[in-house]
C-alpha positions as CSV (number, residue, x, y, z in Angstrom):
1,X,-3.9,-10.8,5.4
2,X,-2.6,-9.4,2.1
3,X,-1.0,-11.8,-0.4
4,X,1.5,-9.1,-1.2
5,X,1.9,-5.6,-2.7
6,X,1.6,-5.3,-6.5
7,X,2.5,-2.1,-8.3
8,X,0.7,-1.8,-11.7
9,X,2.4,0.7,-14.1
10,X,0.0,1.2,-17.0
11,X,-1.2,4.4,-18.7
12,X,-4.4,2.8,-20.1
13,X,-6.8,3.7,-17.3
14,X,-9.2,0.9,-18.3
15,X,-6.5,-1.8,-18.0
16,X,-5.1,-0.2,-14.9
17,X,-8.5,-0.2,-13.2
18,X,-9.3,-3.7,-14.3
19,X,-6.0,-5.0,-12.9
20,X,-6.4,-3.1,-9.6
21,X,-9.9,-4.5,-9.1
22,X,-8.9,-8.1,-10.1
23,X,-5.7,-8.3,-7.9
24,X,-7.5,-6.7,-4.9
25,X,-10.2,-9.4,-5.3
26,X,-7.4,-12.0,-5.1
27,X,-6.2,-10.6,-1.8
28,X,-3.4,-8.3,-3.0
29,X,-2.7,-4.7,-2.0
30,X,-2.5,-2.8,-5.2
31,X,-0.8,0.5,-6.1
32,X,-1.2,2.0,-9.6
33,X,0.9,4.4,-11.6
34,X,0.3,5.9,-15.1
35,X,3.8,7.2,-15.7
36,X,7.3,5.8,-15.2
37,X,8.2,8.7,-12.9
38,X,5.2,7.9,-10.7
39,X,6.3,4.3,-10.5
40,X,9.8,5.2,-9.3
41,X,8.4,7.6,-6.7
42,X,5.9,4.9,-5.5
43,X,8.9,2.5,-5.0
44,X,10.7,5.1,-3.0
45,X,7.8,5.4,-0.6
46,X,6.9,1.7,-0.2
47,X,8.5,-1.2,-1.9
48,X,6.2,-3.5,-3.8
49,X,6.6,-7.3,-3.9
50,X,6.2,-7.4,-7.7
51,X,5.8,-4.8,-10.5
52,X,3.6,-5.3,-13.5
53,X,5.2,-2.8,-16.0
54,X,3.9,-1.6,-19.3
55,X,6.6,-0.8,-21.8
56,X,4.8,2.0,-23.6
57,X,4.5,4.9,-21.1
58,X,4.0,8.7,-21.7
59,X,7.1,10.0,-20.0
60,X,9.7,7.2,-20.3
61,X,9.5,3.6,-21.6
62,X,9.3,0.6,-19.3
63,X,12.9,-0.3,-20.2
64,X,14.1,2.9,-18.6
65,X,12.0,2.3,-15.6
66,X,13.4,-1.3,-15.3
67,X,17.0,0.0,-15.7
68,X,16.6,2.5,-12.9
69,X,15.0,0.0,-10.6
70,X,17.8,-2.6,-11.3
71,X,20.5,0.0,-10.8
72,X,19.2,1.1,-7.4
73,X,20.2,-1.3,-4.6
74,X,17.0,-0.9,-2.6
75,X,14.8,-1.9,-5.6
76,X,17.2,-4.2,-7.5
77,X,15.6,-7.4,-6.2
78,X,11.9,-6.6,-7.0
79,X,10.4,-9.0,-9.6
80,X,9.3,-7.2,-12.8
81,X,6.8,-8.5,-15.3
82,X,6.6,-6.6,-18.6
83,X,3.3,-5.8,-20.4
84,X,3.6,-5.0,-24.0
85,X,1.6,-4.7,-27.2
86,X,4.4,-6.3,-29.2
87,X,5.4,-10.0,-29.4
88,X,8.7,-9.5,-31.0
89,X,11.7,-11.6,-30.0
90,X,14.0,-8.6,-29.9
91,X,11.7,-6.8,-27.4
92,X,11.7,-9.8,-25.1
93,X,15.4,-10.2,-25.2
94,X,15.9,-6.5,-24.4
95,X,13.6,-6.7,-21.4
96,X,15.3,-9.9,-20.1
97,X,18.8,-8.4,-20.6
98,X,17.7,-5.5,-18.4
99,X,16.7,-8.0,-15.7
100,X,13.0,-8.4,-16.2
101,X,11.7,-11.6,-14.7
102,X,8.8,-12.3,-17.1
103,X,7.0,-10.9,-20.2
104,X,3.4,-11.1,-21.2
105,X,1.8,-9.7,-24.4
106,X,-1.4,-7.8,-24.7
107,X,-4.2,-8.9,-25.0
108,X,-3.5,-11.2,-22.0
109,X,-5.4,-13.6,-19.9
110,X,-5.7,-12.0,-16.5
111,X,-5.6,-15.4,-14.7
112,X,-2.4,-16.2,-16.5
113,X,-1.0,-12.9,-15.4
114,X,-2.1,-13.7,-11.9
115,X,-0.1,-17.0,-12.0
116,X,3.0,-15.2,-13.3
117,X,2.7,-12.6,-10.5
118,X,2.3,-15.4,-7.9
119,X,5.2,-17.4,-9.3
120,X,7.5,-14.4,-9.4
121,X,6.6,-13.5,-5.8
122,X,7.3,-17.0,-4.6
123,X,10.7,-17.1,-6.4
124,X,11.6,-13.8,-4.8
125,X,10.6,-14.9,-1.4
126,X,12.5,-18.1,-1.7
127,X,15.6,-16.3,-3.0
128,X,15.5,-14.0,0.0
129,X,15.7,-17.1,2.2
130,X,18.8,-18.5,0.4
131,X,22.4,-17.5,0.6
132,X,23.3,-15.5,-2.5
133,X,26.8,-17.0,-2.8
134,X,26.0,-20.7,-2.5
135,X,22.3,-20.8,-3.3
136,X,21.7,-22.9,-0.3
137,X,18.8,-22.4,2.1
138,X,19.6,-20.2,5.1
139,X,17.9,-18.5,8.1
140,X,14.2,-19.3,8.3
141,X,14.4,-22.4,6.0
142,X,17.1,-23.9,8.3
143,X,15.0,-23.2,11.3
144,X,11.9,-24.8,9.7
145,X,13.9,-28.0,9.0
146,X,15.3,-28.1,12.5
147,X,11.8,-27.8,13.9
148,X,10.8,-30.9,11.9
149,X,13.4,-32.9,13.8
150,X,11.3,-32.6,17.0
151,X,8.8,-35.0,15.4
152,X,11.4,-37.5,14.4
153,X,13.4,-40.2,16.3
154,X,16.1,-41.1,13.7
155,X,17.8,-37.9,12.7
156,X,21.4,-36.8,12.5
157,X,22.8,-33.2,12.3
158,X,26.2,-32.3,11.0
159,X,27.4,-28.8,11.8
160,X,30.4,-27.9,9.6
161,X,32.6,-24.9,9.7
162,X,35.6,-23.8,7.6
163,X,38.5,-23.3,10.0
164,X,41.1,-20.8,8.5
165,X,38.7,-19.0,6.2
166,X,39.4,-15.6,7.8
167,X,43.1,-15.9,7.2
168,X,42.5,-17.1,3.6
169,X,40.3,-14.0,3.0
170,X,42.9,-11.7,4.4
171,X,45.5,-13.0,2.0
172,X,43.5,-13.7,-1.1
173,X,40.5,-11.4,-0.8
174,X,36.8,-11.9,-0.5
175,X,36.2,-13.0,-4.1
176,X,38.5,-16.0,-3.6
177,X,36.7,-16.6,-0.3
178,X,33.4,-16.8,-2.0
179,X,34.8,-19.4,-4.4
180,X,35.8,-21.4,-1.3
181,X,32.2,-21.1,0.0
182,X,30.9,-22.4,-3.4
183,X,33.4,-25.2,-3.4
184,X,32.3,-26.2,0.1
185,X,28.6,-26.1,-0.9
186,X,29.5,-28.4,-3.9
187,X,31.5,-30.7,-1.6
188,X,28.5,-31.0,0.8
189,X,26.1,-31.6,-2.1
190,X,28.2,-34.3,-3.8
191,X,28.8,-36.1,-0.5
192,X,25.2,-36.1,0.5
193,X,24.2,-37.3,-3.0
194,X,26.6,-40.2,-2.6
195,X,26.0,-41.2,1.0
196,X,22.6,-39.6,2.0
197,X,19.0,-39.8,0.8
198,X,16.7,-37.5,-1.2
199,X,15.2,-36.3,2.1
200,X,18.5,-35.0,3.4
201,X,18.9,-31.2,3.8
202,X,21.9,-28.9,3.4
203,X,21.8,-25.3,4.7
204,X,24.2,-22.4,4.8
205,X,24.1,-21.0,8.3
206,X,26.3,-18.0,7.5
207,X,29.9,-17.1,6.7
208,X,31.8,-20.4,6.6
209,X,29.3,-22.4,8.5
210,X,26.9,-25.1,7.1
211,X,24.5,-27.7,8.4
212,X,23.4,-31.1,7.1
213,X,20.4,-32.9,8.3
214,X,20.4,-36.6,7.5
215,X,19.4,-39.9,9.1
216,X,20.9,-40.9,12.4
217,X,22.9,-43.9,11.1
218,X,24.5,-42.0,8.2
219,X,25.6,-38.9,10.1
220,X,29.1,-40.0,11.4
221,X,30.2,-41.7,8.2
222,X,29.0,-38.7,6.2
223,X,30.9,-36.3,8.4
224,X,34.2,-38.2,7.9
225,X,33.6,-38.4,4.1
226,X,33.1,-34.6,4.1
227,X,36.3,-34.0,6.1
228,X,38.3,-36.2,3.7
229,X,36.8,-34.8,0.5
230,X,37.3,-31.2,1.7
231,X,40.9,-31.8,2.8
232,X,41.8,-33.5,-0.5
233,X,40.5,-30.6,-2.7
234,X,40.8,-27.4,-0.7
235,X,44.5,-27.0,-1.6
236,X,43.6,-26.0,-5.1
237,X,42.5,-22.6,-3.8
238,X,46.0,-21.7,-2.6
239,X,49.1,-20.8,-4.5
240,X,51.8,-23.4,-4.8
241,X,54.1,-21.8,-2.3
242,X,51.4,-21.8,0.4
243,X,50.7,-25.5,-0.4
244,X,54.4,-26.4,-0.2
245,X,54.8,-24.5,3.2
246,X,51.5,-25.9,4.6
247,X,50.5,-22.5,6.0
248,X,50.0,-18.8,5.2
249,X,51.7,-15.7,6.5
250,X,49.3,-13.1,8.0
251,X,49.8,-10.0,10.1
252,X,48.7,-10.0,13.7
253,X,47.3,-6.9,15.6
254,X,50.8,-5.6,16.1
255,X,51.8,-5.9,12.5
256,X,54.0,-9.0,12.9
257,X,53.9,-11.8,10.4
258,X,52.6,-15.0,11.9
259,X,51.8,-18.4,10.5
260,X,48.2,-19.4,9.8
261,X,47.1,-23.0,9.1
262,X,45.5,-23.9,5.8
263,X,41.8,-24.4,5.8
264,X,40.2,-27.5,7.3
265,X,36.6,-28.5,7.8
266,X,35.6,-28.8,11.5
267,X,32.6,-31.0,12.2
268,X,30.2,-31.5,15.0
269,X,27.8,-34.4,14.9
270,X,24.6,-34.8,17.0
271,X,22.0,-37.4,16.6
272,X,18.7,-38.2,18.2
273,X,20.5,-40.7,20.4
274,X,22.3,-37.8,22.1
275,X,18.9,-36.5,23.4
276,X,16.4,-36.0,24.6
277,X,16.2,-32.4,23.3
278,X,13.5,-30.0,24.5
279,X,13.8,-27.6,21.5
280,X,15.9,-26.8,18.5
281,X,18.1,-24.4,20.5
282,X,19.4,-27.4,22.5
283,X,20.1,-29.3,19.3
284,X,22.1,-26.4,17.8
285,X,24.0,-25.8,21.0
286,X,25.0,-29.5,21.2
287,X,26.1,-29.4,17.6
288,X,28.2,-26.3,18.1
289,X,29.8,-27.8,21.2
290,X,30.6,-31.0,19.3
291,X,32.2,-28.9,16.6
292,X,34.3,-27.0,19.2
293,X,35.5,-30.4,20.6
294,X,36.5,-31.4,17.0
295,X,38.4,-28.2,16.6
296,X,40.3,-28.8,19.9
297,X,41.0,-32.4,18.9
298,X,42.4,-31.2,15.6
């Protein structure tokens, strides 16, 4: 199985060949390009996982290649490591300002370059598994943590959701909504730091939904602390008139103005005592059901 796809952009054929042979021996799939235009075309055909990019190229410099890659949505996330003959601070700053991930000066140690490639690839893979707004783990990382619960007997899961976020976004816009998501992530982190352990996990399920995995005996008290902390601080995201009224005005499907409650945090708590559970789907279903009951009770 390939370790990943590396695009080497280097007009020195000796260096290019050496890097291709070396990275292939390390288990990577390698594509080489001797010109900037060839590199951009290669990325259009098949995205690499990391790009090793020489600054001095015959048709355009590496900075221009980097700029075009960063300005194209499909390639904007690919890690770029610059290769250069120079070791000047201004060159490094320019490359980093354009969004390069790393910088190595010729002559270089190929094993050091290999480590930089590996680290860049690992960071990129991790970032693809985290929510870009909150920076919290999402998707596969959450699933992996939930699977670990099947081996434990003392766990607690808190399923948290921001009730009223859609109405807030409708009135204040998505930028303000993202600030609420970051505020919620911070609230979760601070509460877990205070009441949890270093082994506790916080994940961003999606939209306004989050998950906390903690110890069984901490889950319920942590959930109540989350509710109180969120409720005491969330009002700062509203204008003073909405805070005074205690609600927003939004339009329904027929264009009529209706009242919408201010945001609250609804919470579902499930622990290992509520089992047995056959798989993680049963755990998440139980947590979602507990959250629905909390919403109805509120």
